[in-house]
N, C-alpha and C positions, 0 to 999 in steps of 0.2 A: 676509367674516366667517367664522371657523371654527366648527365645531360644538361643542356643549357638552362632548362627550367629550374632544376635543382640549384645550379650555380646562382642564377638570378635571385632565387628566394633566400639563399644563404647570405647573399650580399646585403639584403635588407636587414632592418633591425626589428626588435621586439618579437622574437620567436624562440621556441625551445623544442628540443627533442628529448624524449625519455629513452634512456638506454638501459635495458635490463640484462644484457649479456656483454661480455667482452667483445664478441663479434659485432654487435650493434654499435658499441662505442667506437670500434675501429672503422666501421662504415661511415659514421658521422664525421669522425676526425679526418678520414681520407677525403671525404667530400669537401670538407672545409679547406683542406690542403689544395684540392683542385680549384676551389673558388678563391684561393689566396686570402682566406679569412683566418687570422691568427688570434692568439690570446691577447688580453688587454696590454700586456707588456711587449707586444709585437713579435713574440716568439711564435714559431711555426705551430700550427694546430697539432700536428702529430708528435711533437717533441715531448709533451708531458703525459703521453698515453700510459706509460708504465706506472705513473704515480696516481692515476685516477681509478679508484675502486668503483665498481658498478653495484647497484643501479645508481644512476646519476641523471640529472637534468643538465643538458648542455644547450646554451643559447647565446643570443646577442641581444643587447638592450640599449635603448636610448636613455634609460633611467639611471644606468650605472655610470661610474666616472669615466668609462671609456667604452667605445663601441666594439671592443674585441670580444672574444669568446669568454664565457664564464661557465662555471659548473657548480652544482649545489645538490643537496639531497632533497630539498623541498623549496617551494616558492610561497611567499606570503600571499594572502588573499588579494592585496593590492597589486602584487606582481602578476598574479593570474589574470587580473582584469586587463592588464596592459600588454600581455604577451599572447601570441597565438601558439597553440599546441599544434605543431606540424608533424608530429610523430607518425601518424598513420599515412599521411600524404607522402612524407619523405621516404618511408620504406616501400610504399607502393610505387613511387617513381623509380626507385632503384631496381625494382623487379621488371620494369619495362624493357 
């Protein structure tokens, strides 16, 4: 189980985490599961793990059609302006 600070941040919008390995991807998806954050179609975060190749960016956005999770290989410059890269913070919090 992840700590409350991680859960609180994952519940917010406009963030992304870069996952470079399957292990990192699993950590993000499991944390989203703990935070009850799912995909835009309301499916559980962990349910699509097998179909997501890495590296990927995973996040939540107020700009997309839903506030569920999304994944992508890259973000546009406009997306980068509107999203916080919480990658380093996220993995550091998990190490605590």
